[in-house]
C-alpha positions as CSV (number, residue, x, y, z in Angstrom):
1,M,173.8,285.0,133.8
2,K,176.4,285.4,136.5
3,I,175.2,281.6,137.7
4,F,176.5,280.4,134.8
5,A,180.2,282.4,134.7
6,P,181.6,279.1,136.1
7,F,181.5,278.0,132.1
8,M,182.7,281.0,131.0
9,S,186.7,281.2,129.6
10,A,189.4,283.4,131.2
11,E,189.6,285.6,128.3
12,E,185.6,285.8,128.4
13,R,185.8,286.4,132.9
14,A,189.3,289.4,131.6
15,R,186.6,291.1,130.3
16,L,184.1,291.8,132.0
17,S,186.4,292.7,135.1
18,D,187.3,295.9,136.3
19,P,190.9,297.7,135.2
20,I,192.4,298.1,138.2
21,T,196.1,298.0,139.4
22,P,197.9,296.6,141.1
23,K,198.2,298.4,144.2
24,E,194.5,299.5,144.5
25,L,194.1,294.8,144.0
26,R,196.1,294.3,146.7
27,K,194.2,297.2,148.8
28,R,191.1,294.9,148.2
29,R,192.9,291.7,149.0
30,M,194.0,293.3,152.7
31,I,190.1,294.8,153.3
32,G,188.8,290.9,152.8
33,G,192.1,289.9,154.9
34,V,190.8,292.1,157.4
35,W,186.8,291.3,157.3
36,A,187.8,288.1,157.3
37,L,190.6,288.2,160.7
38,V,187.4,290.1,162.6
39,W,185.2,287.3,162.2
40,S,187.5,284.7,162.3
41,F,187.5,284.8,167.1
42,P,184.8,282.4,167.1
43,I,186.3,280.0,165.3
44,L,189.4,280.5,167.2
45,S,186.9,279.6,170.2
46,L,186.7,276.0,169.1
47,A,190.1,275.0,168.4
48,D,190.1,273.7,172.1
49,D,186.5,271.5,171.5
50,V,187.7,270.0,168.1
51,L,191.9,269.5,169.9
52,R,189.5,267.5,172.9
53,A,187.2,265.4,170.8
54,T,190.0,262.6,169.6
55,D,192.5,260.5,170.4
56,T,195.0,262.5,167.4
57,P,194.4,265.7,167.7
58,W,197.2,266.4,165.7
59,L,195.7,265.2,162.5
60,A,192.3,267.9,164.7
61,F,194.4,270.8,165.0
62,V,196.2,270.2,160.9
63,L,192.8,269.8,159.8
64,F,192.0,272.8,161.4
65,A,194.5,275.2,160.7
66,A,193.8,274.2,156.6
67,Y,189.8,275.4,157.7
68,V,191.0,278.3,159.2
69,A,193.4,278.8,156.7
70,L,190.7,278.3,153.1
71,Y,188.4,281.1,155.2
72,L,191.3,283.4,155.1
73,Y,192.6,282.9,151.6
74,V,188.5,282.6,150.6
75,V,186.9,285.5,152.3
76,M,190.1,287.9,150.7
77,R,189.9,287.0,147.4
78,G,186.8,287.4,147.5
79,F,186.4,290.8,148.8
80,G,189.8,292.0,146.3
81,S,188.8,290.4,143.0
82,R,188.1,292.4,140.2
83,L,186.8,289.2,138.1
84,P,182.3,288.8,137.6
85,F,182.6,285.6,139.3
86,P,185.1,283.7,140.7
87,P,187.5,281.6,138.8
88,L,188.0,278.5,139.5
89,R,191.2,278.2,142.2
90,D,188.9,280.4,144.2
91,Q,185.9,277.9,144.2
92,A,188.0,275.0,144.3
93,A,188.9,276.6,148.0
94,L,185.6,277.2,149.2
95,W,184.7,273.6,148.2
96,A,187.4,272.3,150.1
97,F,186.5,274.9,152.9
98,T,183.5,273.0,153.2
99,V,184.2,269.8,152.8
100,L,186.9,270.8,156.1
101,G,183.4,272.1,157.7
102,I,181.6,269.3,157.3
103,I,183.9,266.3,158.6
104,L,185.1,269.2,161.4
105,A,181.6,269.3,162.1
106,V,180.9,265.4,162.6
107,F,183.9,263.9,163.9
108,Y,185.8,266.0,165.6
109,T,183.3,268.1,167.5
110,R,181.4,267.1,170.3
111,E,178.2,269.3,170.8
112,A,176.2,269.9,167.3
113,A,175.2,272.9,169.0
114,G,177.9,274.6,170.7
115,G,180.5,273.4,168.2
116,A,179.5,271.5,164.5
117,L,176.7,274.4,163.8
118,I,178.9,277.2,164.7
119,L,181.5,275.8,161.8
120,I,178.9,275.2,159.4
121,L,178.1,279.1,159.4
122,Y,181.2,280.6,158.9
123,V,180.7,278.4,155.4
124,A,177.5,280.2,154.8
125,V,179.6,282.8,155.4
126,A,182.9,282.6,152.8
127,G,180.2,281.4,150.1
128,V,178.7,284.6,149.9
129,S,182.2,286.4,150.7
130,L,182.9,285.0,147.2
131,Y,180.0,284.0,145.1
132,P,178.3,287.4,143.0
133,P,174.0,287.1,143.4
134,P,172.9,285.4,142.4
135,T,174.3,282.6,143.0
136,A,175.3,283.9,146.5
137,Y,171.5,283.1,147.4
138,F,171.7,279.4,146.3
139,W,174.8,279.5,148.2
140,V,172.7,280.5,151.3
141,G,169.6,278.1,151.5
142,G,172.3,275.6,151.0
143,S,174.3,276.5,153.9
144,S,170.9,276.7,155.7
145,L,169.3,273.8,154.9
146,L,172.8,271.9,155.3
147,L,173.2,273.2,159.0
148,G,169.0,272.3,160.1
149,G,169.4,269.0,158.8
150,M,172.6,268.7,160.3
151,G,171.1,270.0,163.8
152,L,168.0,268.1,163.9
153,L,169.9,264.9,163.4
154,A,172.1,265.2,165.8
155,G,168.6,266.0,168.4
156,D,169.1,269.4,169.4
157,K,166.2,271.8,169.6
158,L,164.1,272.9,167.2
159,G,164.5,276.0,168.5
160,D,168.4,276.6,169.0
161,V,168.2,275.3,165.2
162,A,166.1,277.9,164.1
163,S,168.2,280.6,166.2
164,L,170.6,279.7,164.0
165,V,169.3,279.4,161.1
166,L,168.5,283.0,161.3
167,N,171.7,283.8,162.5
168,V,173.9,282.4,159.2
169,L,170.5,284.7,157.7
170,L,172.1,287.6,159.3
171,A,175.2,287.5,158.9
172,T,174.8,286.8,155.5
173,A,173.4,289.2,154.9
174,M,175.8,291.3,156.8
175,V,178.5,290.2,154.1
176,L,176.2,291.0,151.6
177,V,175.4,294.5,152.3
178,V,179.2,295.2,153.0
179,R,180.3,293.7,149.8
180,N,177.2,295.9,147.7
181,M,178.9,298.7,149.6
182,I,181.9,298.6,148.6
183,R,180.9,297.7,144.9
184,L,179.5,300.7,144.7
185,I,182.3,302.5,147.0
186,R,184.3,301.4,143.4
187,E,181.6,302.6,140.8
188,L,181.5,305.2,141.8
189,D,185.3,305.8,142.4
190,R,185.6,305.2,138.4
191,T,182.9,307.2,137.5
192,R,184.4,310.3,139.0
193,T,187.4,308.2,137.7
194,E,186.3,308.9,134.2
195,L,184.0,312.2,134.7
196,A,188.2,313.3,134.9
197,R,189.1,312.2,132.0
198,S,185.7,312.9,130.0
199,A,187.1,317.0,130.8
200,V,189.7,316.4,129.8
201,E,189.1,314.9,126.8
202,Q,186.7,317.8,126.2
203,E,188.5,320.5,127.0
204,R,191.7,319.1,124.7
205,L,189.1,318.8,122.0
206,R,187.2,322.7,122.6
207,F,191.0,323.9,122.0
208,A,191.9,322.3,119.5
209,R,188.0,323.1,117.5
210,D,188.2,326.9,118.9
211,L,192.5,327.3,117.7
212,H,191.5,325.5,114.4
213,D,188.5,328.5,113.5
214,L,190.3,331.0,115.0
215,L,193.9,331.3,113.5
216,G,192.1,329.7,109.7
217,H,189.9,333.4,110.0
218,S,193.0,334.4,110.5
219,L,196.0,333.6,108.9
220,S,193.5,333.9,105.8
221,L,192.8,337.0,106.2
222,I,196.8,337.8,106.7
223,V,197.4,335.9,103.3
224,V,194.4,338.0,101.9
225,K,196.0,341.7,103.0
226,S,199.2,340.3,102.3
227,E,198.3,340.4,98.4
228,V,196.8,343.3,98.3
229,V,199.8,345.3,100.1
230,R,202.1,343.3,97.4
231,R,199.4,344.3,94.8
232,L,199.0,348.8,95.9
233,A,203.1,348.5,96.8
234,E,204.2,350.1,94.6
235,R,201.7,352.5,92.7
236,D,200.1,353.4,95.7
237,P,201.9,352.8,98.8
238,A,199.1,354.8,101.7
239,A,196.9,352.2,100.7
240,A,199.8,349.8,101.5
241,A,200.4,351.0,104.6
242,K,196.9,350.6,105.5
243,E,196.4,347.4,104.4
244,A,199.7,346.6,107.0
245,A,198.9,348.6,109.5
246,E,195.1,346.1,108.9
247,I,197.5,343.2,108.8
248,E,198.9,343.9,112.2
249,Q,195.9,344.4,113.7
250,V,194.2,341.8,112.6
251,G,197.7,340.0,113.8
252,R,197.1,341.5,117.6
253,Q,193.0,340.0,117.7
254,A,194.4,336.8,116.8
255,L,196.9,336.5,119.4
256,A,194.2,337.5,121.9
257,E,191.2,335.4,121.0
258,V,193.8,332.7,121.1
259,R,195.0,333.8,124.7
260,E,190.8,333.9,125.6
261,A,190.8,329.7,123.6
262,V,193.3,328.8,125.9
263,T,191.7,330.2,129.3
264,G,188.0,329.5,127.7
265,Y,186.9,332.3,127.2
266,R,186.4,334.0,124.2
267,E,182.5,335.5,123.4
268,R,183.1,337.8,120.2
269,P,178.7,338.5,119.0
270,L,177.4,337.4,115.5
271,S,177.5,340.7,114.8
272,D,181.5,342.0,115.5
273,E,182.0,338.2,113.1
274,L,179.3,339.5,110.3
275,H,181.4,343.2,110.1
276,G,184.4,341.0,110.1
277,A,183.2,338.6,107.8
278,R,182.5,341.6,105.1
279,E,185.4,343.6,106.2
280,A,187.4,339.7,104.9
281,L,185.2,339.0,102.0
282,T,185.6,342.8,100.4
283,D,189.3,342.1,100.6
284,A,189.2,339.6,98.7
285,G,187.1,340.9,95.9
286,I,184.1,339.0,97.0
287,E,181.3,340.5,97.3
288,T,178.7,340.2,100.6
289,T,175.6,340.7,100.8
290,I,174.4,340.4,104.6
291,R,170.5,340.7,105.6
292,L,168.6,340.4,108.9
293,A,165.3,338.7,109.4
294,V,166.0,339.6,112.2
295,R,168.2,341.5,114.8
296,T,171.3,340.0,116.2
297,D,170.6,340.2,119.7
298,E,167.6,338.9,120.1
299,L,169.3,335.4,119.1
300,P,169.7,333.8,122.8
301,S,173.7,334.1,123.6
302,A,174.6,330.3,123.4
303,V,173.0,330.6,119.8
304,D,174.8,334.0,118.2
305,Q,177.9,332.6,119.5
306,A,176.8,328.8,117.7
307,F,176.4,331.3,114.3
308,A,178.6,333.9,115.0
309,W,181.1,330.7,115.1
310,V,179.4,329.7,111.7
311,V,179.4,333.0,109.8
312,R,183.8,332.8,110.5
313,E,184.3,329.9,109.1
314,A,182.2,330.1,106.2
315,A,183.9,333.2,105.6
316,T,187.3,331.7,105.6
317,N,186.2,328.6,102.9
318,V,184.6,331.3,101.0
319,I,187.6,332.6,101.4
320,R,190.3,329.6,100.7
321,H,188.5,327.6,98.7
322,S,185.8,328.5,96.7
323,G,187.4,331.0,94.0
324,A,183.4,333.0,94.8
325,R,182.8,336.1,93.1
326,T,179.6,336.7,95.4
327,C,178.4,335.3,98.9
328,R,175.1,335.8,100.9
329,M,174.3,335.3,104.2
330,L,170.6,335.3,105.8
331,L,170.1,335.1,109.0
332,D,166.2,334.1,109.1
333,R,163.9,332.2,112.2
334,S,161.3,330.7,112.1
335,A,158.2,329.5,114.8
336,A,160.2,326.0,115.3
337,A,164.5,327.6,114.5
338,W,167.2,330.1,114.3
339,S,169.5,329.7,110.6
340,L,172.6,330.8,108.8
341,T,172.4,330.6,105.4
342,V,175.4,331.1,103.9
343,R,176.0,330.7,100.2
344,D,178.7,331.6,97.6
345,D,178.4,331.0,93.9
346,G,182.1,329.1,93.9
347,R,182.8,325.5,93.4
348,G,180.5,323.2,93.8
349,G,178.8,321.5,97.9
350,G,176.8,319.5,98.2
351,S,177.4,315.6,99.2
352,A,180.6,316.5,97.3
353,V,182.4,318.3,99.8
354,S,184.7,316.6,102.4
355,E,183.8,317.9,105.7
356,G,187.0,318.5,107.5
357,N,187.7,320.1,110.9
358,G,186.2,323.6,110.2
359,L,182.9,321.5,109.5
360,R,183.2,319.0,112.2
361,G,184.2,321.6,114.4
362,L,181.1,323.6,114.0
363,R,178.4,320.5,114.0
364,E,179.2,319.4,117.5
365,R,179.1,322.9,118.3
366,L,174.7,323.1,116.8
367,T,174.7,319.8,118.5
368,A,175.2,320.7,121.2
369,L,172.5,323.0,121.1
370,D,170.3,320.3,119.5
371,G,170.8,322.3,115.9
372,T,172.0,320.9,112.5
373,L,174.3,321.9,110.3
374,T,173.7,321.5,106.3
375,V,176.5,321.1,103.5
376,G,174.3,321.8,99.8
377,A,174.4,323.1,96.5
378,P,174.2,325.4,94.8
379,G,178.3,327.2,94.7
380,F,178.3,326.4,98.2
381,T,175.7,326.7,101.0
382,L,175.7,326.4,104.5
383,R,172.9,326.8,106.9
384,A,172.8,326.5,110.5
385,D,169.4,325.6,111.9
386,V,169.0,325.6,116.1
387,P,165.2,325.3,117.5
388,R,164.2,328.1,119.2
389,E,163.2,326.9,122.1
390,G,164.7,325.2,124.4
391,S,167.8,327.6,123.1
392,A,167.2,330.5,125.6
393,G,170.8,331.0,127.5
């Protein structure tokens, strides 16, 4: 509980503190100083009463000046604090201010209701400026009891004392409302900053993921076709020239897709990815079978895009890593989910598969749709499932 915060170590308080810049801290303390000055004018009106009530006005002046200075300090520190609970030095300043207030109220004012109790009222205000709830509530209660007891002991009318106690409650309630409003504004500002930082981070991750998936597939395709060109260059120049033209086309397409990834508007349907994957796998000497138990145009847009990325990444992995001779792709649906399975007869998968950036990127895309990605055997099997309910879009 916060009421036990005085017993927290400096390290614990620092860990719980708001990370703010020195400039922001100065701004907070300036706001607290302005509030303290605004509320200090009634105190200054008591100066004459304090100085006239003693034969040692110089001592009264020193005590009163210290009272005002401590009041300004405590309120400024309370409004500018970045800790969940005030440090001990600020609490010591508050208690010194309280003791001075009691001394001035008892020995240096002529009329209790005219000055003494008002000094105690400002003790209550300073306390709630510094302490957070629930400690502030205890401070208000103690200050009210102190004010009421002093008033009754001085012989003031019960109605006058009750009126000043009510003023204490209203003044401290206003301070608590202002402090809570400032706290909410700080939280909103902090939330806005975090949202902006999160948006930048998400965009960076999106771009890195898209770039990996796009270039991984395109460069793998370029390598495969370049090998075909090298084999055909001597015995079939015409076929080699055709493959070289396709390499040029793949390169241009890759450039266009990178531009689209930069702007965040890349959308290539699953049907195109299936067609491109078949061509790439066939060029790599891998027999490819595609079975569609459901038409691609029946898929929700978000699912179509996610499955397109799965096909692209799966084809890239089959070409680069599997050493497979055959590859099968199945698009299916059940009552609960859309599913896409890619299986080859190459080197095994399952738990031994190391999940790199490509598979992590696919998992992130599917998770955004409440879907799952499963890697298994025989061969290398990649299965993506997305719930049908809530996947429309």
